[in-house]
C-alpha positions in Angstrom: 71.4 92.3 101.6 72.0 93.7 105.0 73.5 90.3 106.1 75.8 90.3 103.0 77.0 93.9 103.5 77.7 93.3 107.2 80.1 90.5 106.4 83.5 92.1 105.9 85.1 89.0 104.3 82.4 88.7 101.7 82.6 92.4 100.9 86.4 92.1 100.6 86.3 89.2 98.2 83.5 90.6 96.1 85.3 93.9 95.8 88.4 92.1 94.6 86.6 90.1 92.0 84.6 93.1 90.7 87.8 95.2 90.5 89.3 92.7 88.1 86.1 92.5 86.0 85.8 96.2 85.9 89.4 96.7 84.8 89.0 94.5 81.8 85.6 95.9 80.9 87.3 99.1 79.8 91.0 98.1 79.3 91.6 95.7 76.5 93.7 92.7 77.5 96.2 93.4 74.7 96.9 96.9 76.1 97.4 95.4 79.6 99.8 92.8 78.3 101.7 95.4 76.3 102.1 97.5 79.5 103.1 94.3 81.4 105.9 93.5 79.0 107.2 96.9 78.0 107.1 99.3 81.0 109.7 97.4 83.0 111.9 96.8 80.0 112.3 100.5 79.2 112.8 101.4 82.8 115.6 98.8 83.4 117.2 99.6 80.1 117.4 103.3 80.7 119.0 103.1 84.1 121.3 100.2 83.1 122.7 102.3 80.3 123.0 105.4 82.5 124.9 103.3 85.1 127.2 101.9 82.3 127.9 105.4 81.1 128.7 106.7 84.6 130.9 103.6 85.1 130.9 103.6 88.9 132.8 100.4 89.9 130.7 100.0 93.1 127.4 100.0 91.2 127.2 97.1 88.7 124.7 96.4 86.0 123.2 93.6 88.2 122.7 96.1 91.1 120.8 98.5 88.9 118.8 95.8 86.9 117.6 94.0 90.0 116.8 97.3 91.8 114.7 98.5 88.9 113.0 95.1 88.5 111.7 95.4 92.0 110.8 99.1 91.4 108.6 97.9 88.5 106.2 96.6 91.2 105.6 100.2 92.3 104.8 101.3 88.8 102.2 98.4 88.5 100.7 98.7 92.0 100.9 102.3 93.2 99.4 103.9 90.0 96.4 101.6 89.8 95.7 101.6 93.5 96.3 105.3 94.0 93.6 106.1 91.4 90.8 104.1 93.1 89.2 107.1 94.7 89.7 109.2 91.5 88.0 106.6 89.4 85.0 106.5 91.8 84.8 110.3 91.6 85.0 110.3 87.8 82.3 107.7 87.5 80.1 109.4 90.1 80.0 106.3 92.3 82.0 107.5 95.3 79.1 109.0 97.3 76.9 105.9 96.9 79.7 103.7 98.1 80.3 105.9 101.2 76.6 105.8 102.2 76.3 102.1 101.6 76.3 99.8 104.7 79.3 97.8 103.4 82.5 97.9 105.4 84.6 100.6 103.8 87.9 99.1 104.8 86.9 95.8 103.1 85.7 97.6 100.0 88.8 99.6 99.3 91.4 97.1 100.4 89.5 94.5 98.4 89.6 96.8 95.3 93.3 96.9 95.6 94.1 93.2 96.0 94.1 92.4 92.2 97.1 94.7 91.9 99.2 92.4 94.1 98.9 89.8 91.3 99.6 92.4 88.7 102.7 93.4 90.6 103.9 89.8 90.8 103.4 89.3 87.1 105.3 92.6 86.4 108.3 91.7 88.5 108.5 88.2 87.1 108.8 89.6 83.6 111.3 92.3 84.8 113.6 89.7 86.4 113.4 87.7 83.2 114.6 90.7 81.3 117.4 91.2 83.8 118.6 87.7 83.2 118.2 87.4 79.4 118.8 90.9 78.1 121.1 92.4 80.8 123.1 89.2 81.7 122.4 89.3 85.4 123.8 86.1 86.9 121.0 84.2 88.7 123.0 81.0 89.1 123.4 81.4 92.9 119.9 82.7 93.4 117.7 81.3 96.2 114.4 81.4 94.3 112.4 80.8 97.4 113.8 83.9 98.9 113.3 85.9 95.8 109.7 84.7 95.5 109.1 85.7 99.1 110.5 89.2 98.4 108.3 89.6 95.4 105.1 88.6 97.3 105.8 90.8 100.3 106.8 93.7 98.1 103.7 93.5 95.9 101.6 93.5 99.1 103.5 96.3 100.7 103.5 98.6 97.7 99.8 98.0 97.1 99.3 99.0 100.7 101.4 102.2 100.1 99.2 102.9 97.1 96.1 102.7 99.3 97.6 105.2 101.7 98.2 107.6 98.9 94.7 106.9 97.4 93.1 108.3 100.5 94.3 111.8 99.4 92.0 111.5 96.5 89.0 112.0 98.7 90.1 115.6 99.4 92.2 116.5 96.4 90.9 116.5 92.8 93.0 113.4 92.1 95.7 111.5 93.8 97.5 110.6 90.6 99.8 113.6 90.9 100.9 112.2 94.3 101.5 108.8 92.7 103.8 110.4 90.1 105.8 112.3 92.7 106.1 109.2 94.9 107.5 107.1 92.0 110.2 109.6 91.4 110.9 109.8 95.1 111.1 106.1 95.2 113.7 106.0 92.5 115.8 108.5 94.4 115.5 107.4 98.0 114.9 103.6 97.9 118.3 102.3 96.9 117.1 101.4 93.4 120.0 102.7 91.4 122.5 103.5 94.2 122.9 102.7 97.9 120.9 104.5 100.5 124.2 105.4 102.1 124.9 107.8 99.2 122.1 110.0 100.4 122.5 112.9 102.9 122.0 111.6 106.5 118.8 113.6 106.9 117.1 111.8 104.0 118.1 108.2 105.0 115.4 107.8 107.7 112.8 108.7 105.0 114.1 105.9 102.8 113.4 103.3 105.5 109.8 104.5 105.8 109.2 103.3 102.3 108.8 99.5 101.7 110.8 99.5 98.4 114.0 100.3 100.3 113.8 96.9 102.1 112.7 95.2 98.9 115.7 96.2 96.8 118.1 95.2 99.5 116.4 91.8 100.1 116.1 91.1 96.4 119.8 91.6 95.8 120.7 89.4 98.8 118.3 86.7 97.5 120.0 86.9 94.0 123.4 86.5 95.7 122.2 83.3 97.4 120.8 84.3 100.8 118.1 82.2 102.3 114.7 83.3 103.5 115.9 83.1 107.1 118.9 85.3 106.2 116.7 88.0 104.8 113.9 87.5 107.3 114.6 90.8 109.1 114.3 92.7 105.9 111.1 90.9 104.9 109.6 91.5 108.4 110.5 95.2 108.3 108.9 95.6 104.9 105.8 93.7 105.9 105.4 95.9 109.1 105.8 99.1 107.0 103.2 97.8 104.5 100.7 96.9 107.3 101.3 100.3 108.9 100.6 102.0 105.5 97.2 100.2 105.3 96.3 101.3 108.9 97.6 104.9 108.4 95.9 105.0 105.0 92.5 104.0 106.5 92.8 106.6 109.2 93.7 109.2 106.6 90.7 108.0 104.5 88.3 108.6 107.4 89.8 112.0 108.2 89.8 113.1 104.5 86.2 111.9 104.2 85.1 114.2 107.0 87.2 117.1 105.5 85.7 116.6 102.1 82.2 116.6 103.5 82.9 119.8 105.3 84.4 121.6 102.4 82.3 120.0 99.6 85.2 118.5 97.7 84.0 114.9 97.6 82.6 115.1 94.1 85.3 117.5 92.7 87.2 115.9 89.9 
């Protein structure tokens, strides 16, 4: 047992497998499939119709549809990952995990990795809707580039969700933070209008969020740009995602100490 728990790689992969099994032990697959197919549809439709009503010539239906298709990854990844600590609190398993000899970084990052696949499934369906229902032209698309954007974005947004999840150690729940972040993302990340429309003091915040790079890179991939052409955007997004994991883990350790001092670890 000690040999197993001291191996970070084994702890990581077992946490990832158990997270998937635990999810479907309480969530019926039909419900998951319904969320997979309908959440992105309603989001894209709402903002496409708003953009059509506003009729800004510089913001096309394709611009909004592709942006919201990428944003659907945040809905799939951030919510589920952000609630990891809250779920452990609710089930009364957080304290046993924290006193176990298993590597904490491997446990919580492993728990989140299934959501990368969930995010990829969500954005694939969302892009299908963009093409079939909203007539986005994908004839010039470099699908290798678009696939690379989807993979990097699913990872980066899951990492961002982990960073927000660390707040759940100290707060009653981090789900409120997840809700706030999703609305901030819609506003600041160039999902429905260019970042240049924002006040100059808000634009630096936009580029601290991975989704800003994702929406720009996805639109370029749809217009035919190669992986090399969007490599700078992908690298920037990946760096922000890795930074989010490292900052999130540092926050996790700090909030763990704070919650022990103030007795908030089991408050839910």
